[in-house]
N, C-alpha and C positions, 0 to 999 in steps of 0.2 A: 653909752650903750650897756656897759657893764653894770651901771647903776640900775638900769631897768631890769636886766636879767637877775640881779641880786634882789630887787624888790619883788619881782614875780616869784622867785624861789622862796622868799620869806612868806609871802602870801599863801603860796601853795602848802608850805609846811604847817602853817597855822590853820588853814581852812579845812584840811582833812580831819583833824580831831574835832573841830567845831561842827562839821557836818555829821560826824559820828555821834556826837552828843545830842544834836538836834534830832537825828533819826532815832536814837535810843529813846528820847522823850516821846516822840510820836508813836513809836511801837508800844511803849508802856501805856500811853493814853488809850490806844486802840485795844489793848488787852483788858484794861479796866472797863472800857465801854462794853466789850464783849461779855465780860463777867456780869456786869450790871444787867445786860439784856437777858442773859441766861437766868439770872435770879428773878427778873420780872416775869419771864415766861413760867418759871416754876411757881411763882406766887399766883399767877392767873390760873394755872392748872389746879392749885390747891383751892382757890376761890370757887372754881367751877365744880370741883368735887364736893365742896362744902354746900354749895347751893343745891346740888342734886340730892345730897343726903337730907338737907332740911326740907326740901320739897317732898321727898318720900316720907319723911317723918310726919309732916302735916297731913299728907294724904292718908296715912294709916290712922292718925288721930281722928280725922274726919270720918273715915269708915267705921272706926270704933264708936264714935258718938252716934252715928246714924244707926248702927246696930243696937245700941243701947236704947235709943228712942223708939226703934221699931219693935223692940221687945216690951216696951212700956205699955201698961194698960191705961195710963192716964190719957183721956181724950184731948185735954188741952195741949199736952206735949205732942201728941200725934198730929194735931192740927197745926201746931207751930212748926213741926218738922216738915210737913207738906208745904207750908208757906215758904220756908227757908229753901227747900229743894227747888221750888218753882222760881225763886229769885236768883238761883245760881244758874 
């Protein structure tokens, strides 16, 4: 009986630090995953802002080109512009 009690006490003494090590590793992994998720969200936010800025830039360039063609006296360019606008 004393052997079993001694074995159980030895197992208990060694299992507590092992449990703490395993839990520490799990917590570290969870913190790393949370940081990665935060970085991914920030990256998606930057991508979205970049897309909006590029879209706005293209819209302004299109408006500028349309104004340039609208002020043009060249009949070929004016006809070409009308065809392009109809196709959009």
